[in-house]
C-alpha positions in Angstrom: -18.0 -18.8 -101.6 -15.7 -15.8 -100.9 -16.8 -12.6 -102.6 -13.8 -10.2 -103.1 -16.1 -7.1 -102.9 -17.7 -8.2 -99.6 -14.3 -9.1 -98.2 -12.8 -5.8 -99.1 -15.7 -3.9 -97.5 -15.5 -5.9 -94.3 -11.8 -5.4 -93.9 -12.2 -1.6 -94.6 -15.1 -1.5 -92.1 -12.9 -3.3 -89.5 -10.3 -0.6 -89.9 -12.9 2.1 -89.7 -14.3 0.7 -86.4 -10.8 0.3 -85.0 -10.3 4.1 -85.7 -13.3 4.8 -83.6 -11.4 3.9 -80.4 -8.7 6.6 -80.8 -11.5 8.9 -81.9 -13.3 8.1 -78.6 -10.0 8.8 -76.8 -10.0 12.3 -78.3 -13.7 12.8 -77.7 -13.4 11.9 -74.0 -9.9 13.4 -73.5 -11.0 16.8 -74.6 -13.9 16.8 -72.1 -11.8 16.1 -69.0 -9.6 18.5 -67.1 -6.0 19.0 -68.3 -4.6 17.0 -65.4 -6.4 13.9 -66.5 -6.1 13.9 -70.3 -3.5 11.2 -70.6 -5.2 8.9 -68.1 -8.4 9.2 -70.2 -6.5 8.4 -73.4 -4.7 5.5 -71.8 -8.0 3.8 -70.9 -9.0 3.6 -74.6 -5.5 2.8 -75.9 -4.8 0.1 -73.3 -8.1 -1.6 -74.3 -7.0 -1.8 -77.9 -4.2 -4.0 -76.6 -6.0 -5.9 -73.8 -9.3 -6.6 -75.5 -7.6 -7.1 -78.8 -5.7 -10.1 -77.3 -8.5 -11.5 -75.2 -10.9 -11.5 -78.2 -8.5 -13.8 -80.2 -7.8 -16.0 -77.2 -11.3 -16.7 -76.0 -13.7 -13.8 -76.5 -14.7 -14.7 -80.0 -15.4 -18.2 -79.0 -17.6 -17.2 -76.0 -19.5 -14.8 -78.2 -19.9 -16.7 -81.5 -19.0 -20.3 -81.2 -21.8 -23.0 -81.3 -24.3 -22.5 -78.6 -24.4 -23.6 -75.0 -27.9 -23.3 -73.7 -28.7 -20.0 -75.4 -26.4 -18.2 -73.0 -22.8 -18.4 -74.1 -20.7 -19.9 -76.9 -18.7 -23.0 -76.3 -14.9 -23.3 -76.8 -14.9 -24.4 -80.4 -13.1 -21.2 -81.5 -10.7 -21.0 -78.6 -7.4 -19.5 -79.8 -9.0 -19.2 -83.2 -9.4 -22.9 -83.7 -11.6 -23.6 -86.7 -11.4 -19.9 -87.7 -9.5 -19.6 -90.9 -9.5 -18.2 -94.4 -12.6 -20.1 -95.6 -16.0 -18.6 -94.8 -17.9 -19.7 -91.7 -20.8 -22.0 -92.2 -22.8 -19.9 -89.7 -21.9 -16.2 -90.2 -21.1 -14.0 -93.2 -20.8 -16.7 -95.8 -19.1 -14.6 -98.5 -16.1 -13.5 -96.5 -13.3 -15.4 -94.7 -14.2 -16.4 -91.2 -11.1 -14.4 -90.0 -12.6 -11.3 -91.5 -15.8 -11.6 -89.7 -13.9 -12.4 -86.5 -11.7 -9.3 -86.6 -14.7 -7.1 -87.5 -16.5 -8.2 -84.4 -13.4 -7.8 -82.4 -13.3 -4.1 -83.1 -16.8 -3.9 -81.7 -15.6 -5.6 -78.5 -12.8 -3.1 -78.0 -14.9 0.1 -78.4 -17.7 -1.3 -76.2 -15.4 -1.7 -73.3 -13.9 1.7 -74.0 -17.3 3.4 -74.0 -18.1 2.9 -70.4 -14.8 4.4 -69.3 -16.4 7.8 -69.8 -18.5 7.2 -66.7 -15.5 6.8 -64.4 -12.8 9.1 -65.7 -10.7 11.4 -63.4 -11.0 9.1 -60.3 -10.2 5.5 -61.3 -7.0 3.5 -60.4 -5.5 2.2 -63.6 -4.6 -1.2 -62.2 -8.1 -1.7 -60.9 -9.5 -0.5 -64.2 -7.6 -3.2 -66.2 -8.9 -5.9 -63.9 -12.4 -4.7 -64.1 -12.2 -4.4 -67.9 -11.1 -8.0 -68.2 -13.9 -9.2 -66.0 -16.5 -7.1 -67.7 -15.4 -8.2 -71.2 -15.6 -11.8 -70.1 -18.7 -11.9 -67.9 -20.8 -9.1 -69.4 -19.9 -8.4 -73.0 -19.3 -11.9 -74.4 -22.6 -13.3 -73.0 -24.7 -10.4 -74.2 -23.1 -10.6 -77.6 -24.0 -14.2 -77.8 -27.6 -13.6 -76.6 -28.2 -11.1 -79.4 -25.9 -12.1 -82.3 -24.7 -15.6 -81.6 -26.2 -18.6 -83.4 -28.7 -20.0 -80.8 -28.6 -17.0 -78.5 -31.8 -16.7 -76.6 -32.6 -13.1 -77.6 -31.7 -13.9 -81.2 -34.1 -16.9 -81.0 -36.8 -14.6 -79.5 -36.4 -12.4 -82.6 -34.9 -9.3 -81.1 -33.4 -7.0 -83.8 -30.1 -5.2 -83.3 -28.4 -4.4 -86.6 -25.1 -3.1 -85.4 -25.1 -2.9 -81.6 -27.7 -0.5 -80.1 -28.3 -3.2 -77.5 -25.1 -5.1 -77.5 -22.9 -2.0 -77.5 -24.7 1.1 -76.4 -27.4 -0.1 -73.9 -24.8 -2.5 -72.5 -22.0 0.2 -72.0 -24.4 3.0 -71.0 -26.0 1.0 -68.1 -22.6 -0.2 -67.0 -21.3 3.3 -66.9 -24.2 4.4 -64.7 -23.6 1.5 -62.3 -19.9 2.3 -62.0 -20.6 6.0 -61.5 -23.0 5.3 -58.7 -20.5 2.8 -57.1 -17.5 5.1 -57.3 -19.3 8.2 -56.1 -18.8 11.7 -57.6 -15.4 13.3 -58.2 -14.0 15.6 -55.5 -15.7 18.9 -55.7 -18.5 17.8 -58.1 -21.3 18.5 -55.7 -19.7 21.6 -54.4 -19.7 23.2 -57.9 -16.0 23.1 -58.6 -15.2 23.9 -62.2 -15.0 20.7 -64.3 -15.2 22.2 -67.8 -13.7 20.5 -70.9 -10.1 21.6 -71.3 -10.0 21.3 -75.1 -13.3 21.5 -77.1 -11.5 21.4 -80.5 -10.1 18.0 -79.4 -13.7 16.9 -78.7 -14.8 18.0 -82.2 -11.9 16.1 -83.8 -12.9 13.0 -81.9 -16.5 13.4 -83.0 -15.4 13.6 -86.6 -13.4 10.4 -86.3 -16.3 8.7 -84.6 -18.7 9.8 -87.2 -16.4 8.6 -90.0 -15.7 5.3 -88.3 -19.4 4.8 -87.6 -20.0 4.2 -91.3 -17.9 1.0 -90.9 -19.7 0.2 -87.7 -23.2 0.3 -89.2 -22.8 -0.2 -92.9 -20.2 -2.8 -92.3 -22.7 -4.8 -90.3 -24.5 -5.6 -93.5 -21.6 -8.0 -94.0 -21.9 -7.3 -97.7 -20.9 -4.4 -100.0 -24.3 -4.0 -101.7 -27.6 -2.2 -101.3 -28.1 -3.0 -97.6 -24.8 -1.5 -96.6 -25.7 1.6 -98.6 -29.0 1.9 -96.9 -27.3 1.7 -93.5 -24.7 4.2 -94.5 -27.3 6.8 -95.5 -29.5 6.2 -92.5 -26.5 6.6 -90.2 -25.5 9.9 -91.7 -29.1 11.2 -91.5 -29.4 10.4 -87.8 -26.1 11.9 -86.9 -26.9 15.1 -88.8 -30.3 15.4 -87.2 -28.9 14.7 -83.7 -26.1 17.3 -84.0 -28.5 20.0 -85.3 -31.2 19.3 -82.7 -28.8 19.4 -79.7 -27.4 22.7 -81.1 -30.9 24.1 -81.2 -31.7 22.9 -77.7 -28.7 24.7 -76.3 -29.4 27.8 -78.3 -32.9 28.0 -76.9 -31.4 28.0 -73.4 -28.4 30.2 -74.1 -26.1 29.9 -77.1 -25.4 27.3 -79.8 -22.7 25.1 -78.4 -19.9 23.3 -80.3 -19.8 20.7 -77.5 -23.5 20.3 -77.7 -23.4 19.8 -81.5 -20.7 17.1 -81.0 -22.7 15.4 -78.3 -25.9 15.4 -80.4 -24.1 13.8 -83.3 -22.9 11.0 -81.1 -26.4 10.6 -79.7 -27.8 10.3 -83.2 -25.2 7.8 -84.2 -25.8 5.6 -81.1 -29.6 5.7 -81.6 -29.5 4.7 -85.3 -27.1 1.8 -84.7 -29.7 -0.9 -84.0 -32.0 0.3 -86.8 -29.7 1.3 -89.7 -30.2 -1.8 -91.7 -33.9 -2.3 -91.0 -35.3 1.2 -91.8 -35.8 3.6 -94.7 -32.9 6.1 -94.6 -35.2 9.1 -94.0 -36.3 7.5 -90.7 -32.8 8.3 -89.4 -33.9 11.9 -89.1 -36.6 11.4 -86.4 -34.5 8.9 -84.7 -31.6 11.4 -84.4 -34.0 14.2 -83.3 -35.5 12.2 -80.5 -32.2 10.8 -79.4 -30.8 14.3 -78.9 -33.9 15.4 -77.0 -33.7 12.3 -74.7 -30.0 12.7 -74.1 -30.2 16.5 -73.4 -32.9 16.1 -70.8 -31.3 13.0 -69.2 -28.1 15.0 -68.6 -30.2 17.8 -66.9 -31.9 15.1 -64.8 -28.8 13.4 -63.6 -27.0 16.7 -62.9 -29.8 18.0 -60.7 -29.6 14.7 -58.7 -25.8 15.0 -58.2 -25.0 11.9 -60.2 -21.5 12.2 -61.6 -21.6 10.0 -64.6 -18.7 12.1 -65.9 -19.0 12.1 -69.7 -22.7 11.1 -70.1 -22.2 7.6 -71.4 -25.6 6.6 -69.9 -27.5 9.6 -71.2 -26.0 9.6 -74.7 -25.2 6.0 -75.4 -27.4 4.1 -73.0 -30.6 6.1 -73.5 -29.8 6.7 -77.1 -29.3 3.0 -77.8 -32.4 2.2 -75.8 -34.5 4.6 -77.9 -32.9 3.3 -81.1 -33.7 -0.3 -80.2 -37.3 0.6 -79.5 -37.4 2.7 -82.7 -36.3 -0.4 -84.6 -39.4 -2.0 -83.2 -41.5 0.9 -84.5 -40.0 1.6 -88.0 -38.4 -1.6 -89.2 -39.7 -2.9 -92.5 -39.1 -6.2 -94.4 -39.2 -4.1 -97.6 -35.8 -2.8 -96.5 -34.4 -6.0 -95.1 -36.2 -9.3 -95.6 -34.1 -10.8 -92.7 -35.7 -8.3 -90.3 -39.3 -7.8 -89.4 -42.1 -5.3 -89.6 -42.2 -2.8 -86.8 -45.2 -1.3 -85.0 -45.8 1.2 -87.8 -46.4 -1.7 -90.2 -48.5 -3.8 -87.9 -45.7 -5.5 -86.0 -46.8 -4.9 -82.4 -45.2 -8.2 -81.4 -41.8 -7.0 -82.7 -42.0 -3.9 -80.6 -42.7 -6.1 -77.5 -39.7 -8.2 -78.4 -37.5 -5.1 -78.6 -38.7 -4.0 -75.1 -37.9 -7.4 -73.7 -34.4 -7.3 -75.3 -33.6 -3.9 -73.9 -34.9 -4.7 -70.5 -32.9 -7.9 -70.2 -29.6 -6.4 -71.3 -30.1 -3.2 -69.3 -30.8 -5.1 -66.1 -28.0 -7.6 -66.6 -25.4 -4.9 -67.5 -26.3 -2.6 -64.6 -26.5 -5.3 -61.9 -23.6 -7.4 -63.2 -21.3 -4.4 -63.6 -22.1 -3.0 -60.1 -21.2 -6.4 -58.6 -17.9 -6.7 -60.6 -17.0 -3.1 -59.8 -17.7 -3.7 -56.1 -15.6 -6.9 -56.1 -12.6 -5.0 -57.7 -13.0 -2.1 -55.3 -13.0 -4.1 -52.1 -10.0 -6.3 -53.2 -7.4 -4.3 -55.1 -9.1 -0.9 -55.1 -10.9 0.9 -58.0 -10.9 4.5 -56.8 -7.7 6.5 -56.4 -6.7 8.1 -53.1 -7.8 11.7 -52.5 -4.3 13.1 -52.9 -3.9 11.2 -56.2 -7.2 12.6 -57.5 -6.2 16.2 -56.5 -2.9 16.1 -58.3 -4.4 14.4 -61.3 -4.3 10.9 -62.7 -1.8 11.8 -65.4 0.8 12.3 -62.8 -0.4 9.9 -60.1 -1.1 6.9 -62.4 1.3 7.4 -65.3 4.0 9.9 -64.3 3.4 12.0 -67.3 1.9 15.4 -68.3 -0.2 15.9 -71.4 1.5 19.2 -72.2 4.8 18.8 -70.5 6.2 15.4 -71.1 7.5 12.7 -68.8 8.3 13.7 -65.2 12.0 13.5 -64.1 
């Protein structure tokens, strides 16, 4: 039976999650050099169109339709067949099936957009669109079914992922690392050429929009408008706040409190609390956010020392943050918060912690290896990396014929 309050909340949450992708464009766009701002924005905005269509045509069916061997959904929902105004008999029984479908579609869009931060400033736009289509189909949809689909093998195992720490953040983070290693560093990266963010206020604005949208991301995943959504909302804010403040302190101990650091820490906290938000007491968001920032901060130092140009730290912030959050779910989760969950290690649930490790390991391995193979396939066929001269002039001009602060070229 449809509940008007639940339906309203899911539609609002869908809009909030949609806003996260333009927010991500601002967050990423401010961190690149001026000559690559529009190309970075275009990656996110193009995916709103591309993935938005693919999700309706076949992505939702592969992700959530009745099960085929625990690995992928069948074609029962192809082109939105059997997806209408009545509730699903499998998912979110108090809202129209279409509402659940579109909410999940917004997750698909931003997940593909997340890994673009690992390959900005050196990627051919045409190759990127082909890769994004392949990745959405071959990596994202199966992983979504494994964890959230009815009959998915990780769901059957009992792996917990409230709002996408594994499906979204581990998946995108490991994929970004694979592509960064495949494409090799940007010209001048290992020689110490300046690659500073061109507009930190833009980054801060993007962070604010991501933080705002994340309430729909996490609290909306309760699929109801009641107490569980409120719990997830408060836990989300707690982790983001702790993450932002911790990263600021880490930077301050080394030199000065950094605005960019505070923004990055907030996103680390948000990524980490995502799998746990609906299974933990809200106060647990604080240690989750603190640890996420510490892990992300030192992962960035580690990859920098090794000359790995994972440009905007998707792996360190989202991948490792999501990994920690998934494990933290296996530590702090409690059935007193969510009876549909399980007790974590802290409450005697050692088996649940082991399940979380298995889920993270499976998705991380699949995402990294699968993405590397897909990226290599695209690179050797139509090309994924731009030519040297195109990279030097900047992707805004070489790929799109526009300047961020000068308009369309004659």
